[in-house]
N, C-alpha and C positions, 0 to 999 in steps of 0.2 A: 639375490632374490629379487624377482621382478616386483613391480608395484602391485600387479594383479594377484601374485602369489601372497604378498604381504596382506592384501585385502582379505583373501580367504582365510589366512591365519588369524587375522584381527577378528573376523567373523566368529571363529570358534572361541576366541578369548571372550569376546563381548557376550556370546551365548552362555558361557559358563558363569560370568559375573551377574547377568541379569535374568538367567533362566529363560531366555528367548532365543530360540534356535533359529538362525538364518540360513535358508537353504536356497540353492539355485532352483528357480521356478520350473516345474514340469506341468504337464497336462494343461488344464484350463488357465493356470496362472501365467503360463508362457505367452499367453495372448494379451497380456496387459498393456503392451505397446499400442494395441488398438484404441485404447482409451484417448490417446493423443492423436493417433493417426487419423481417425475418423473425423473429428472437427477440423483438423488441419487440412484434410482433403476437401471438406466442405468450403473452407476459406479459399483454397486454391480454385475451386471451381467458380466461386462467386466473384473473386477478385480478378482472375485471369479470363474468365468465360465471357466477360464484356456484356453488351446489352442483350445478347442472345438468352441469357439467363434472368432477364429482368422479371419476366412473368412468374417464374417459379422460384426466384431467389430465396424468398422468405420461407418457402416450404422446404427447400434444400437445406438451408441454415437451421431450421427447427428440427428436421429429420436428423441431421448429423449430431446435434447436441443430444437429442433424445436417444439415439442409438448408442451414443457414448454412455448415457445413463444406464441403459439396459446392460451393456457390458459390465458396467460397475455393479449392478445389483447381482449379476450372475457371479462375479468374482467374490462379492460379499458373502453370499450364501455358501459358495464353496469354501471360503475362509472360515465360516462358522463350523464347517465340517472337520476342521482341523483342531488339534488340541490348543489350549490357551496359550501354550509356550511354543507352539509350532506355527504360528500364523504370519511369519515374516518370510518374504521370498525376494530374491534378487533376479533380475531379468537382464542378462548381459546382451548387448546388441552388437557393438562393434568397438574396435580400437580407434580412438580419436587421434591421438598422436603419442609417439614415444620418441623423446628426444632429451638429450643432456641428463639422463638418469631419471627423468619424469615420464611417467606413463599414465595416460588418462583413458579409462574405459568409459564408454557411453553405456551406462546400465541403469536400470529402474529398481527402485525399492518399493515393494508393496508389503506394508505392514498395518498394524491397527491405526496408526496415526495418519498415514497417507490415505488409507481407505476411508476414514471419516471426512477427509477433504474431498476425496473423489466423488463421494455421494452428495455432499453439500454443493460442489461445483457444478456437476452435471445435473443434479435434481432441481436446484433452485434456478440454475442457469437454463434448463429447459422450459421451466415455467415462465421465465422472463422472455424467452424466445417466443413462446406462444402469445404472451401479453403484447409483445412488440408488433405482432402481426396486425393487430388492431391500431395500436398507438401510431405506428408509422405508416399506416395505410395509404395515406395521401402524400407521402414524401416521394419525390421522383428518384431519389437516390436510395430507396429502401434496400435493394439488392446489396448495395455496398455496405450498408449498415449491418445487415445480417453477415456479410463476409468478415467485417471487423469483430463482431460478436463471436463468431466461430474461431477467429484467429486468437482472440483473448482466451477463450475457454481452452484452446490447445495449449497455449503458453502457460496458463495457470496450472493445468494438469502436469505439464513438464516440471514446473517449479516444485510441486509437492510430491512427485514420483521420482525425482532425480536421486541418485545414490551417491553423488559427488558434488561438492560445492561448486565447482566449475560448470557442471551441467545444470545445476539449480540457477546459477547465475544467467545462463542463456534464457531460461524461462522467466527469471526475474526481469531481464531487459525486454523480453517479448511482451510481457503484461504492461511494462512501461510504454512501449511503442503503441500497443493496442489502446491503452488509456489516453495517450496523446491523440490518436486518431479519432477516438470516440468522443473526447471531451470537445475537440474542435470540429465535430462532424458538421455542424452548421457554421462553417468558416466564413460565411458571408456576413456573419455577425461579428463585429470587431471584438465584443466582449468574449465571444467564445474562442476566437483565435488567440487572444491574449491569455486566457485562462488555460488553454492547452500548452502554450509556451511556458507559462508560469509553472504548471504541474511538471512538465518535462525538465525544466532547469533545476527546480527544488529537489526533484528525485535524483538528478545527477549528483548533487552534494551527498545524498545518502549512498548513492552507488560507489562513491570514493571509499566509503567505509567498507562496503563489500569487497572492493578490489584490494584494499589494505589487508582485510581479514584473510582472504584467500592467498595473497602473497606471503603473509606471515605463516599461514599453514604449510605452504610449500617449503618455506625456509626452515621451519621448526620440525615438522614431521615428514617432509620429503614427499607429501601427497596431500591431496584435497578430498580424497574419498572419505565418506563418513566413517566407515568402519576402521580404517587406518588411523584417522584423526582421533576418533573417540577412544579406540584402544590405547593409543599412545599418549593420551592427554595426562595420565598419571605421571608420566615420567618428565613432562615438561615444567618449566619454572612457573611460578605463580605469576611472575611479571608478564611473561609471554601470554599466558592464558587470560589474564586481565586485559591485556591489550587487545587480544583477539576478541574477547567478549565485548569491549567497548566499540571496537570497529563494527562488529555484527549489530550491535545496538544502534549505531549511527545509520546503518543500512536500513534497520527496522523502522527507525523514526521517520526516514523519508518515505518509505512505501506505505506505512501505516498512519501517516499524518499525526505523528506524536511531537511533543515539545522537543526541540525548537523548530522542527521542520513541518509544522501543521498548517502553515498558511495557505497552502495550495488547494486544500479540500473545499473550503467554502466557495472559491471561485470556480471549481470543477463542476458545480451544479448547472453551468451553462450548457452542458451537454444534454442530450435527450434523457428523459427521466428513466427509461429502462437502464441506461448506463449507470446512473446513480445507484439503482437497485442492485445491479450485478457486480459492478466494480467497486463502488464506494459504500457498499453496505454489507454484502455477503462474502465477497471473495478477495479481490486485490489488496484492500486496506487491512485485511487480516493476515496478509502474507508475513508481515513483520513478527506477528504473534507465533505463526508456525515456525519461523526462522529461530526464534529464541527457544521454543519448546524442543524443536528438532535438536538444537545445540545444547541440550541439557548436561551432557557429559562435560562440556567445557564450563558452563556457568556453575555447576556443582563444585568445581574446584577453584572458582574465581569468585569468592564472596563479594569483593568490591564491585566487580562488573554486575553481579546480581542485585546488589544494592542500588546501583545506578539504574537498573531496569525498574525497580520498585519506585524510585524517586520520579522518573520520567513518567511512569503510568499514573502515579498520583497527581502530579502537577497537571497532566492532560485531562484527567477524568474531571478535574474541578474547572480547568479552563474551557473545556468544551461545553460543559453544562452552563456555565455563566454566559458564554457567547450564545448559546441556544435560547436563553431567556430573553434576549432583546431583538431577535430577527423577526421581521414581518414577512419575509419571503419564506413560504412553507418549506421549500426545499433546503434552504440555508438553515432553517431551524433544525431540520432532520440531519443535516450535515454536522452541525455542532453537536448533536446528540450522538452520531456515529463516532466522532473524535473522542467523546467522553467514554462511551461504552468500550471502545478499543482501549482506552486508558485503564478501565477495569481489568481487561484482559492481559495487558502488559503487567499491571500490578500483581495479578495472580502468577503470571509467569515468573516474575522476580522473586516469588516466594519459594521457588524450588520445587522439590517433590510434593510439598504440601499444597502447591497450587497449580503445577502444570496441567493436570487433568481438568481443574475447574476453569482454567483459561480456555481450553478447547471446548469444554461443555458450554460456556457462555458464548464462545465464538459461534457455535452451531445454532444455539437458540436465538442469538442476535441475527444471524442470517435469515432465520425464519421471520421474526417479528419486524426487522428493519426493512427487509426487502418487501414485506407486506405493506408497511407504511410508505415507503417510497413509491411503490406501484399505486397505493391508494392516492398518494399526492398527485401522481400523474393522471389518475382517473378524475380527480377534482379539477386539474387543469384542463383536461380533455372537455369536461362539461362546462368550464368557465372561459372557454376560448384563450387558453394558454396564460390566463392571469395567474400570477404566483403570490400577490400581496394578499396576506390573510385579512387585512383591514377591509378588503373589498369582498369578503366572503360572507359568511353568516347564514345560519338557518339551512345549511345544505343537507341535513339529516333527512329532511323530507323530500327533497328533490332527488337525492341520490342515497336511497336507503341501503342498498348492498354495499356501496363504497363505505358509507358510514359504519355499518355493523362490522365489516371486516377491519377497518382501520381502528375501530374501538377495540378489537381483540388484541391488535399490536400494541395499542396504547396501554391496556391493562398488563400486558406481558412486560413491557419495557420499564414500567414503574414498579414492578414486582408485587402485584396483588396475587395472593394464592387463589387458585391453583394454576395460574397462567405460567407460561414457560420461564420468563425472566425471574420469577420469585425463586425457583429452584436453582437456577445457574448463578445469578448475581448474588443472592444471599449466602451461597457457599464461599464465594470470594470474599465477602464481608466477614464471614466467620474466620476464614483462614488469615485475613489481614489483622483482625483483632488478636488472634492467637500469636501473631508474630510481633506486633507492636500496636499499642493502643491508640497512638497518634495517627498511624496509617489507617487503623480500623475506623477511627472517628471521621477521617476524611472520606472514606468510603461511605459511611452512613450519611454524611452531609451531602455527598454527591447524589445518593439516592433521594434525598429530600428535594434538592434542586431539579433533578430529573422529573419528579412528580409535578413540580411547579411549571416548568417550561412545556412539558407534554400536555398538561392539563390546559395550559394557555393556547396551545395549538388546537386541541379539541374544541374549546369554547369559542375561539375566533373563527373556526372553519365550519363547524357543524351546528352550533347553538346561537342564541341571540337573534337580533333582528337581521333581515335580509338587506345586505348593503350592496349587492351587485347592481350595476346600472346598465347591463346589456339588454338589448331588445328582446332577445329570446331567452326564456328561463333555463337554468342548467339542466341537464339531462343525464340520466344514468349511462354508464359506459356499455358497449355492447358485450355479449357473453364471452367473446374471445379474450376480452380483458378482465371480466369479473370472475371468471372460473379460476384463473391463476390466484386471484385475490382470496377466493374461498378456501382454495387448498392451502395457502400460506396462513390464513386466518386459523384454520384447524390445527395446523402445526404449532401456531403461536399459543394455542390453548393447551394442546396435550403433549407438545414436543418436550417440555422440560421434565415432567413426570415420566414420560415414556423413556427418554434417555437415561434417566437416573435409576429407575426402578424395574424396567422390563428386563427380564433375563438377568444377567450379571450386572448390568448398568455400565455407563460410559467410563466410570472411574476404574472399575476392574478391567474393562476392555482395553484401556490405554495403559494399564499398570506395567505390562512387560516392556513398554517403550519409554514411558515417562518416569516410572517408579511410582511408589505411593508411600506417603508419610502422614500419619495421623497426628493431629495437634490437639493440645490441651486448651480448652477455651477458658479465658479468664474469669468469665461470669457464666452462669447457666445458659444453655441454648435458648430456653424459653424466654429469658430476659432479652437476649440479643434479638430474637424474632420480634418481640413486643417493641423494643426501642426502634428498630428499623421501620416497622409498620407504623408507628406513632410519628416518625419523622416524614414517611411518605404521605400520610394523611394530612400532616401539617402543611406540606408543600401543596397538596390539592386544595386545602381551605384557603390558603393565602391567594392562589390563583384564582379561585372562585370569587373571593372577595374583591379582586382587582379587575377580573375580566367577565365574571358571571353575573355580578349584581349591577355593574355599571355599563353604560353604552361604550362600545369600542370606538375610540377616536380614530379618525381617518388621517389626521395630520401626525407629525412626528413631534412629540413633546421634547422640551429641552432635557428633562430628566436630571438625575443626580450624576455625580462623577462616575460612579460604577456603571450606571446605565449607558452613558456616553461612551466609557471605555468598552463595554460589551458590544455596542453597536458598531464600534471600530475594530472589532475582533481582538480586544485587549491589546491593541497596538502592535499586533504581530507583524504587520507589513511595515509599519513605521519603524519598528525595531530592526527588522531586516535591512531596510533601507539606510537607516542611520549607521548601523554597526558593520553591515556587510556590503551593501551595494554602493553607497557614497564613497566609503574608503576605497573599495575596489575600483570605482571610476578614477578617484584621484591617483591611486597607485598606477593604474593604466596610463593615465595622462602623463604621469611622471616618467614612466618607463619609455613612452612614446617620445617625450622631450629628450631624454638622455639618448634614445636610439637616433633621433633626428639630429640633435646638436652635438651629441658625444661621438657615438660609434659611427654614424653615417657622416658627422661632420669631420671626423679625422680621416676617414677613408676619402670622402669627396674632397676635402681640403688638400690632402696629399696629392690626389690625382689633379686638382687645379693648380697646385704649385708646380708640379712636374710639367703640366701643359703649358703654363706661363712661361717657365724656364725654357721649354722647347721652342715656344714661339719666338723668344728673344734670341736664342741661339741660332734658329733658322735664318735669321736676318744676315748672318755671316756667310750663309750659302747662297751667294748671289748668282752663281752660274757664269760670271765673266772671268776670263783668264787674266786679264790685266789687273783685276782686284786680288786674285789669288797671288800673282807675281808680286804686286805691291806689298801684300801681307808677309810673304816670304822674305822679301828684302828688308822689311821692318824688323822682323824677327831676327834675321842674320845680323842686322846692325846692333840690335839690343844685345845679342850673344856676344859680339865683338867688344862692345863697350863694357859689358860686365866683366869679361875676361881681362881687359886693360886695367879696370879699377881693382880687381883682386890683386893684380901683380904689383900695383904701385905700392911703395913703402908707407 
């Protein structure tokens, strides 16, 4: 049986087990490939068209992303017309290779999970494209910037639509490449060039996990196709499943900036702000969460690997929150927040069927309010001549009322104030965590309190208090091309949570055929959990108000306590990587070079030198004079005669 035939059989098996029928796409669903092809074509035009497309590059890039969103909406409504268990479709495109018993089909999988990502990537991505028209207006390389954005959108869509881990890996590497190009877009700045290299290298560590996971799948299951792997997982040993789960987690940690591969995200803020909104808030950094949830069939059979996911998520949500408390750079404060919020998603994904849907729920709402706040930060920078230090802001709510109002909606959403979006999604994760383990649940509640503290700090330092700016021209509001996307995202930050949870069947039931669904028993009444969480949030707000609202903002950097110093230094993540990984790696490399030079090369060169020296000495016997050769022959003959006489003597 070929791998493709096995894939078809596996589809039937999985459909019987989960009640989700996966059929080959027909009709409008057969055009799913257009989702990827349109932005990819836009990237090709902008990156290969040269200066001839400079004047319309931003329009082509925005149109490509928007048209992909339109296709996604059409597919979404077509999917709604299907039965709840008949909303999964495969779109076979072509055979990639068939060698050595391995067959890989390039095919796409459109189901409820991938559809949620399609709408998020193309919808929020299109808004960010529109915003970028104004933000990058005066950049001479704007056309190239939009080409990179289109390339990223195409790669991200391939990642979430792939029906095979090998195809997913192509998209995985594509978003890594696009991230590198966009973080280092202003490569004339040494800090941006270094940040791009750092992100690229750290992600390569995570990519080794992906390579090992896919290699293990090929060895154990004979295929890397989703359906074959998932349908065969029951027959694999727990050891292999745990190993694959841990390898996938390593890949997720790199792409989603989770402990211990989180250090690159803070430096990645050197890229243009729309990059931070698209890549480092709404899409690429959530790819690790998608990977874990998509691989649910593996993690459900590997409890140790799932526990590792919970541990990583819990550590990261606290680390990111603590780091966010000490950052004066507005974008880096939001980056720490992103790290923390993705930690919540990873924590939920590690809870299995009780948390998979909540992880995706929070991922989507986070895409709304965090993209809103990153773009809001870009609007503040636009009005403050690219200043990022919040100690030099203050009082901007009057000068930039639209930016303030929209940013405030994101702020209320992320700290979990009802009825804003984050309240519905993050609190569901807290409830599931408490049902699983009270220690994990307590950490999640503590993280909510710290989130309220550092986000209130950002609000107070930026929009309230005395005006601390020193520029000759007062700050100004951004143009409509930038504020309109902010308004749309602000509205989604307000109504997105309730809409996703309660409209129609809600996102939990929408995802259930893919992720499964498991109800949990809460250790204490739900009202008590809500009250405790809100009290913790309000305490965080009160502490921040006492420290930053009632006192003047200091423009110098105080010495601070050891925890503050550690937070300012990113909890020594870079120092740890340097001491544990980089320095030993340097010493190992130097040792290997020494062994290579003195050992391997020494032996080879020494042998060659010895032979060369011997040859040069033997060459002296080759004089070219006949009399010398005759004399040598006479001496030799004499030596032989004497030897024979001596042997015959008694």
